[in-house]
C-alpha distance (Angstrom), angle and dihedral (degrees) to the residues before:
residue distance angle dihedral
M1 . . .
G2 3.78 . .
D3 3.78 148.2 .
Y4 3.81 96.8 -119.4
S5 3.77 140.9 40.7
I6 3.80 115.4 -142.4
W7 3.79 125.9 -161.4
V8 3.79 130.4 176.4
L9 3.79 108.9 -144.8
E10 3.79 122.0 -160.8
Y11 3.81 113.4 -146.4
S12 3.83 100.3 172.4
Y13 3.79 139.5 -21.7
V14 3.78 147.2 -149.8
T15 3.79 110.0 -123.7
N16 3.80 96.9 -158.5
Y17 3.80 114.8 28.6
H18 3.79 120.7 166.0
K19 3.80 108.1 -101.8
S20 3.81 89.4 -141.1
G21 3.80 88.4 67.2
V22 3.80 89.9 57.0
L23 3.79 99.7 39.1
Y24 3.79 121.5 33.5
G25 3.79 112.4 -116.9
A26 3.82 96.1 9.8
H27 3.78 92.1 131.7
N28 3.81 119.6 167.7
Q29 3.79 90.8 5.7
G30 3.77 95.9 121.1
Y31 3.77 131.3 -123.0
V32 3.78 140.7 -45.8
K33 3.79 134.1 -163.0
L34 3.80 109.3 -102.6
P35 3.81 114.5 -158.3
Y36 3.80 116.1 -152.7
C37 3.80 106.6 -141.3
Y38 3.76 146.5 156.5
A39 3.78 129.1 -158.8
L40 3.79 131.5 -121.3
I41 3.81 123.7 -151.9
K42 3.80 117.1 -168.1
G43 3.79 128.5 179.5
N44 3.79 145.8 72.0
G45 3.80 87.8 63.1
H46 3.82 92.9 -58.2
T47 3.78 137.2 106.7
A48 3.80 110.3 -160.8
M49 3.77 136.0 175.4
I50 3.77 129.1 -150.1
D51 3.81 101.6 -146.6
V52 3.79 124.7 -22.2
G53 3.81 107.4 -129.8
Y54 3.79 124.5 -125.4
N55 3.77 133.8 -59.2
D56 3.80 111.1 -113.9
K57 3.79 95.1 -139.2
D58 3.79 139.8 73.7
Y59 3.82 112.8 3.3
G60 3.80 92.1 -15.8
K61 3.80 87.9 65.2
V62 3.79 90.6 46.6
L63 3.80 89.7 56.5
G64 3.79 92.8 43.4
D65 3.79 91.1 52.5
R66 3.81 91.1 45.6
F67 3.81 91.4 54.8
G68 3.81 92.5 44.4
V69 3.80 97.6 -113.4
E70 3.80 115.6 177.3
N71 3.80 138.4 -169.7
W72 3.82 97.2 18.8
R73 3.80 115.9 -172.2
S74 3.80 129.4 -172.7
P75 3.81 123.4 -109.0
R76 3.80 89.6 -110.7
T77 3.79 91.1 58.3
V78 3.80 95.7 41.7
L79 3.81 96.5 45.3
G80 3.79 89.2 46.2
G81 3.79 87.0 68.8
V82 3.81 89.0 71.1
G83 3.80 96.9 35.3
V84 3.81 98.0 -99.9
T85 3.81 132.0 121.3
P86 3.82 126.8 -152.4
E87 3.81 88.2 -113.5
D88 3.82 89.7 61.0
V89 3.80 92.0 62.3
D90 3.81 112.4 100.0
T91 3.82 100.1 171.0
V92 3.81 135.2 36.3
F93 3.80 123.9 -170.9
V94 3.80 110.9 -159.3
T95 3.80 110.4 -153.8
H96 3.82 91.4 -168.7
A97 3.78 140.1 -27.1
H98 3.80 103.5 -104.6
F99 3.80 110.5 135.5
D100 3.82 95.6 -105.9
H101 3.81 91.9 56.8
F102 3.82 106.2 36.7
G103 3.79 105.8 33.6
N104 3.80 106.8 95.9
V105 3.81 101.2 55.2
E106 3.80 92.0 127.5
D107 3.81 90.5 61.4
F108 3.83 91.9 67.1
P109 3.81 106.2 62.0
N110 3.82 97.0 167.5
A111 3.80 99.2 45.5
T112 3.78 132.1 106.1
F113 3.81 111.1 -143.7
Y114 3.82 125.3 -142.6
I115 3.80 120.6 -159.3
Q116 3.77 135.0 156.6
E117 3.81 110.0 -95.0
R118 3.80 90.1 -134.8
E119 3.80 91.2 54.9
I120 3.77 98.5 58.0
A121 3.82 95.1 34.5
K122 3.80 94.0 52.1
W123 3.80 93.7 48.0
A124 3.79 88.2 54.2
W125 3.82 86.7 51.2
A126 3.81 92.1 48.7
M127 3.81 91.3 50.2
A128 3.82 89.0 59.6
L129 3.82 95.5 52.8
P130 3.82 121.7 106.3
D131 3.77 113.7 -79.6
R132 3.81 92.0 -112.7
M133 3.84 87.1 70.2
R134 3.80 93.9 53.6
W135 3.84 93.5 118.3
M136 3.79 86.8 90.6
M137 3.82 88.7 63.3
T138 3.82 93.5 53.3
A139 3.82 95.8 119.5
V140 3.82 100.0 24.0
D141 3.79 128.5 99.3
P142 3.83 106.2 -150.8
G143 3.79 87.4 -151.0
D144 3.81 89.1 64.0
I145 3.80 90.5 57.6
V146 3.80 90.6 49.6
R147 3.81 90.9 49.1
G148 3.79 89.0 48.5
L149 3.78 90.7 54.3
D150 3.79 89.1 49.4
L151 3.80 87.6 57.7
A152 3.80 85.6 60.1
R153 3.78 89.6 53.2
Q154 3.81 88.0 53.2
R155 3.83 90.4 49.1
R156 3.80 89.6 -118.2
L157 3.81 97.9 112.6
V158 3.80 121.9 85.0
T159 3.80 115.2 -169.0
V160 3.78 115.2 -154.4
D161 3.80 128.0 -158.5
G162 3.79 106.5 -150.5
A163 3.79 125.5 -45.1
R164 3.80 123.6 3.7
A165 3.79 124.8 -178.3
N166 3.81 128.2 -147.6
V167 3.79 98.1 9.4
L168 3.78 79.3 156.7
P169 3.81 117.5 9.6
G170 3.79 105.6 -70.2
V171 3.82 94.1 -1.9
D172 3.81 117.1 114.2
L173 3.81 135.8 -177.2
H174 3.80 124.1 -139.8
A175 3.80 127.1 -172.1
A176 3.80 128.5 -135.1
F177 3.79 102.7 -171.9
D178 3.81 120.6 -160.2
S179 3.77 93.7 4.1
H180 3.81 122.0 106.4
T181 3.81 86.1 -12.8
F182 3.80 136.8 -2.0
G183 3.80 94.8 -86.0
S184 3.79 110.4 10.5
Q185 3.79 118.1 164.7
W186 3.77 137.6 -168.0
I187 3.79 128.3 -148.2
T188 3.80 125.0 -131.3
V189 3.80 120.7 -158.9
R190 3.81 113.6 -161.3
N191 3.76 93.3 -162.3
D192 3.78 96.9 -169.2
G193 3.82 91.4 50.1
E194 3.80 92.0 -123.2
E195 3.80 122.3 135.9
N196 3.80 90.0 -133.6
S197 3.76 93.9 38.9
S198 3.78 125.2 -165.3
D199 3.82 90.4 -167.2
T200 3.80 105.7 56.1
W201 3.79 127.7 154.8
V202 3.81 125.5 -170.8
L203 3.80 120.5 -153.0
A204 3.79 100.1 -157.9
G205 3.80 104.0 -169.2
D206 3.80 108.0 -159.7
L207 3.79 94.5 -31.2
V208 3.80 82.6 94.0
Y209 3.82 120.5 27.2
V210 3.80 101.3 175.7
F211 3.79 141.1 2.5
D212 3.81 89.9 -96.6
N213 3.82 89.6 68.5
I214 3.82 88.1 63.5
E215 3.78 103.7 30.2
G216 3.79 103.6 28.6
P217 3.80 130.5 -109.3
G218 3.76 110.8 -26.0
G219 3.81 95.6 33.5
A220 3.79 94.7 -124.0
V221 3.80 116.1 178.9
D222 3.80 116.4 -115.5
V223 3.78 93.7 -1.5
S224 3.78 112.3 -171.2
D225 3.80 93.7 -132.1
P226 3.83 109.3 29.9
I227 3.79 123.3 -177.4
Y228 3.78 127.3 -164.2
V229 3.80 111.4 -127.1
P230 3.81 110.5 -175.5
V231 3.78 127.7 -135.7
G232 3.77 117.3 -88.0
L233 3.81 98.5 -116.7
A234 3.79 120.7 67.0
T235 3.78 127.1 160.1
G236 3.80 83.2 -173.1
S237 3.79 120.3 27.0
Q238 3.76 141.0 -54.1
T239 3.80 87.7 -131.6
N240 3.79 89.9 63.0
L241 3.79 89.3 47.5
V242 3.80 90.9 55.1
L243 3.81 91.1 48.0
A244 3.81 90.8 50.1
T245 3.81 90.2 49.7
E246 3.80 90.1 54.5
E247 3.81 90.8 52.1
M248 3.80 91.8 49.6
M249 3.78 91.6 48.7
K250 3.81 91.4 49.9
Q251 3.79 89.6 55.6
V252 3.79 91.8 57.6
G253 3.80 96.4 41.4
Y254 3.83 90.2 -106.8
E255 3.81 91.4 -65.0
S256 3.78 96.4 143.3
R257 3.82 96.5 -162.9
R258 3.81 88.0 67.9
V259 3.81 92.4 64.1
I260 3.79 103.4 81.1
P261 3.83 118.2 -151.3
I262 3.79 106.0 -164.2
H263 3.82 95.1 -160.1
E264 3.81 90.6 58.6
E265 3.81 115.1 113.7
R266 3.81 89.7 -166.9
L267 3.79 93.7 67.1
R268 3.81 82.9 97.2
D269 3.81 88.6 65.7
R270 3.81 94.5 55.9
F271 3.80 103.8 34.2
P272 3.81 136.0 37.6
S273 3.79 109.4 -86.2
R274 3.76 143.0 166.0
I275 3.79 136.6 -167.0
T276 3.80 116.6 -122.8
E277 3.77 125.8 -137.3
D278 3.83 86.5 -96.8
G279 3.80 90.5 60.5
L280 3.81 94.9 -108.3
R281 3.79 128.5 127.9
I282 3.80 129.0 -116.5
T283 3.81 112.6 -165.1
E284 3.79 120.2 -166.7
I285 3.79 110.9 -149.2
C286 3.81 97.9 176.6
L287 3.79 140.9 -24.5
A288 3.79 129.0 -128.2
D289 3.77 119.8 -129.3
G290 3.79 108.5 -74.6
E291 3.83 95.5 12.1
T292 3.79 119.0 128.5
S293 3.77 122.5 -133.0
K294 3.81 117.2 -98.5
V295 3.78 94.8 -162.5
S296 3.81 105.0 46.9
């Protein structure tokens, strides 16, 4: 029983991604499949996205090709798999501005976008640095930042400074400054609507890539001696990533399956899932009261 349905929707993937990019210090440990996904939250009269993927054209395509992304599909195609159109989306929560999360803003004409003020301001700052410092822009499409600022011109961008509760009923934002990026954020869904919820889900963005970041190498469920191992890429620090992980885990009572890493291929092993005719995965995290399954 819950107020919201949550799905994780794969829109492309990298077949062979260096494991050291996913798990800090995992050097010479080979490759993993890295799904590129966004999440959909539906209920309480709202249809919301967590991130919007990247646009497979112009510099977004350059970055996608550079990272070895395959089988890209548009938001219209991907959302169609759960009976939603981009026009239905009224709210978008941007976890951070890397190209694979912030590239398709133009596909959602009716949505208001929420991003941490520090995130978009600091990427504008980084864009202005000397070219010799361009490592910081490794996974950012400058065009995405410009399009984000145009959302502000349209009065469809809300910049947030830190935590904000009940952006939608029972949906909260939490900041993780100087972690994976300058102003990353995660989204908490209190699915029973209670302030002290017993049915909380955390959508972690790229603060957590895979279960191993929460549970330690091997990703065992309910391990007796877990260890947080941060993601490999941090514009800020791995220390801040570990601290953010602890805060996320507190919010779910240390029940690790309730922290959802959208780049995790093994979501299919813990939640109902299906593969679409395009070869992409839909994972059903939970269903709102009265909602029908999209994977059965």
